[in-house]
C-alpha positions in Angstrom: -0.1 0.0 0.0 3.1 2.5 0.8 4.1 2.1 -2.7 0.8 2.7 -4.1 0.3 6.1 -2.1 4.0 7.3 -2.5 4.9 7.9 -6.1 8.2 8.1 -5.2 9.0 5.2 -3.4 7.1 3.3 -6.4 9.3 4.7 -8.9 12.3 4.0 -6.6 10.9 0.5 -6.3 10.7 0.1 -10.1 14.1 1.5 -10.9 16.1 -0.7 -8.6 14.1 -3.7 -10.1 15.0 -2.9 -13.6 18.8 -1.8 -13.0 20.3 -5.2 -14.3 18.2 -5.2 -17.4 19.2 -1.4 -18.1 22.7 -2.8 -17.5 22.3 -5.4 -20.4 20.8 -2.7 -22.7 23.6 0.2 -21.9 25.2 -0.5 -25.5 21.9 0.0 -27.4 21.0 3.2 -25.1 24.0 4.9 -26.0 23.7 4.2 -29.9 20.2 5.8 -29.6 21.3 8.6 -27.3 24.2 9.4 -29.8 22.2 11.6 -32.2 21.0 13.6 -29.2 24.5 14.2 -27.6 25.5 15.5 -31.2 23.0 17.8 -31.3 23.8 19.0 -27.9 27.5 19.6 -29.4 26.0 21.8 -31.9 24.4 24.0 -29.4 27.1 24.1 -26.6 30.5 23.4 -25.7 31.4 20.5 -24.0 35.2 20.3 -24.1 36.5 20.5 -20.6 33.1 21.5 -19.3 32.3 20.4 -15.9 28.7 18.4 -16.1 26.3 17.2 -13.6 23.6 14.6 -14.9 20.8 13.9 -12.6 18.8 10.8 -12.6 21.6 8.9 -14.6 20.5 5.6 -14.3 23.1 3.2 -15.6 25.2 6.1 -16.6 25.0 5.9 -20.4 23.9 9.5 -20.9 26.9 11.2 -18.6 29.5 8.8 -20.4 28.6 10.7 -23.7 29.7 13.8 -22.4 32.6 12.3 -21.0 33.2 11.0 -24.6 32.7 14.2 -26.4 35.0 16.0 -24.3 33.6 17.0 -21.3 36.4 17.9 -18.4 34.8 16.0 -15.6 31.5 14.5 -14.9 29.1 14.0 -11.7 26.1 11.8 -12.1 23.5 11.0 -9.2 20.4 8.7 -9.2 18.2 8.0 -6.4 18.0 4.3 -7.0 20.5 2.3 -5.3 20.8 -0.4 -7.8 21.3 2.2 -10.6 24.0 3.6 -9.0 25.5 0.6 -8.1 25.5 -0.5 -12.1 26.6 2.8 -12.9 29.7 2.2 -10.9 30.6 -0.9 -12.2 30.6 0.6 -15.6 31.8 4.0 -15.6 33.3 4.6 -12.0 36.7 5.0 -12.7 35.9 7.8 -14.8 32.7 9.3 -13.4 31.5 10.5 -10.1 28.5 8.5 -8.9 26.4 9.7 -6.0 22.8 8.7 -4.5 20.6 11.4 -4.3 17.3 12.8 -5.5 16.9 15.6 -8.1 14.8 17.8 -6.0 17.3 17.9 -3.0 21.1 18.3 -4.4 22.0 20.2 -1.1 25.7 19.0 -1.4 26.4 21.0 -4.4 27.0 24.9 -4.3 25.3 27.3 -6.3 26.9 27.3 -9.8 28.7 24.3 -9.3 28.7 23.0 -12.8 29.0 24.3 -16.2 26.0 22.3 -17.3 23.5 20.3 -15.7 21.7 17.9 -17.9 18.7 15.1 -17.2 18.1 12.3 -19.8 14.5 11.0 -20.0 14.0 12.1 -16.1 11.6 14.7 -15.7 8.4 13.2 -17.8 8.3 10.3 -14.8 7.4 13.0 -11.7 4.5 15.2 -11.4 4.5 19.1 -12.3 5.2 20.1 -9.1 8.3 17.8 -8.6 9.5 18.6 -12.0 9.5 22.4 -10.9 11.4 21.8 -7.9 14.3 19.4 -9.7 14.5 22.2 -12.5 14.9 25.3 -9.7 17.6 22.8 -8.4 19.2 22.1 -11.8 19.1 26.1 -12.4 20.5 26.9 -9.0 23.9 24.4 -9.3 24.3 25.2 -13.3 26.7 28.4 -14.0 24.3 29.0 -16.7 22.5 26.4 -19.1 20.5 23.5 -18.3 19.9 20.8 -21.0 16.9 18.4 -20.8 16.4 15.3 -23.4 13.1 13.8 -23.2 10.1 13.1 -24.9 8.4 15.3 -27.5 5.8 14.7 -30.4 4.8 10.8 -31.2 5.7 8.0 -28.8 6.0 4.3 -29.9 3.4 1.8 -28.6 5.7 -0.1 -26.7 7.4 3.5 -24.8 3.6 4.2 -24.3 3.1 0.7 -22.6 6.1 1.2 -20.5 5.1 4.5 -19.4 1.6 3.4 -18.6 3.1 0.7 -16.1 5.1 3.3 -14.5 2.4 6.0 -14.5 4.3 8.2 -15.1 3.3 11.9 -16.5 4.7 11.8 -20.2 1.5 13.2 -21.9 1.1 16.2 -19.6 5.2 16.8 -20.0 4.9 16.7 -23.7 1.9 19.1 -23.9 3.1 21.6 -21.4 7.1 21.4 -20.6 8.0 24.4 -22.3 5.5 26.3 -20.3 7.0 24.6 -17.1 10.5 25.4 -18.4 9.7 29.3 -18.7 8.3 29.6 -15.7 11.9 28.6 -14.3 14.2 30.2 -16.8 14.3 33.5 -18.2 15.6 32.0 -21.5 14.7 28.6 -22.9 15.0 26.8 -26.5 14.1 23.4 -28.2 15.5 21.4 -30.6 13.4 18.7 -31.9 15.0 15.4 -32.6 13.7 12.5 -35.4 12.7 9.9 -32.7 10.2 11.1 -30.7 12.5 13.3 -28.2 13.9 16.5 -27.8 16.6 18.8 -26.4 15.0 21.3 -24.0 17.2 24.1 -22.9 16.5 26.5 -20.4 19.5 29.4 -19.7 20.0 31.9 -16.7 21.6 34.5 -18.3 22.2 34.0 -22.2 19.9 33.6 -25.1 20.0 30.2 -25.8 21.0 31.4 -29.6 24.0 32.5 -28.0 25.3 29.2 -26.9 24.9 28.5 -30.8 27.1 31.5 -32.0 29.9 30.6 -29.7 30.4 27.6 -31.6 30.6 28.9 -34.7 
């Protein structure tokens, strides 16, 4: 009954259970994330940047930042088994910690150049998303990058989201509005696989990050 009444406990239990499956799918997941990371590189300079990945799972998204030039990467997840698997795979090059994205008190303001999350925020309700975004904003020097659902969602993914009882439909319809409530500058880069790169910046317009790379 506790897990039914407490979504956080339910989600934690689910992700602890499926961590070994995520581990087996790591290579496949990274292959599908490569298009997204290349779009990120067209927006912002990654070389030598400090990165925090929130809700890292088994570390695939975090590892791609490192492979694409980031100077150091810290990643966190609220599921113990996810962190355990991530440490086995990438613990020699990435720092992992057990934490919930809405409470990042271990980090000072503007601790990282870029704070990111991949396919995390659709899984929680709007109020929790706002708290996570506020924390991501606080500890980022400027740019926050969210990779998540947009547009058409494949049937199998819809089935998984139904099992998880995620908020992905409302997320797709409303996330840009939610992002604009937290950040003065936002942007969106649509990908071809039912996802998008959402951008939130504190100081510079999103187009300025692109100009820096030209």
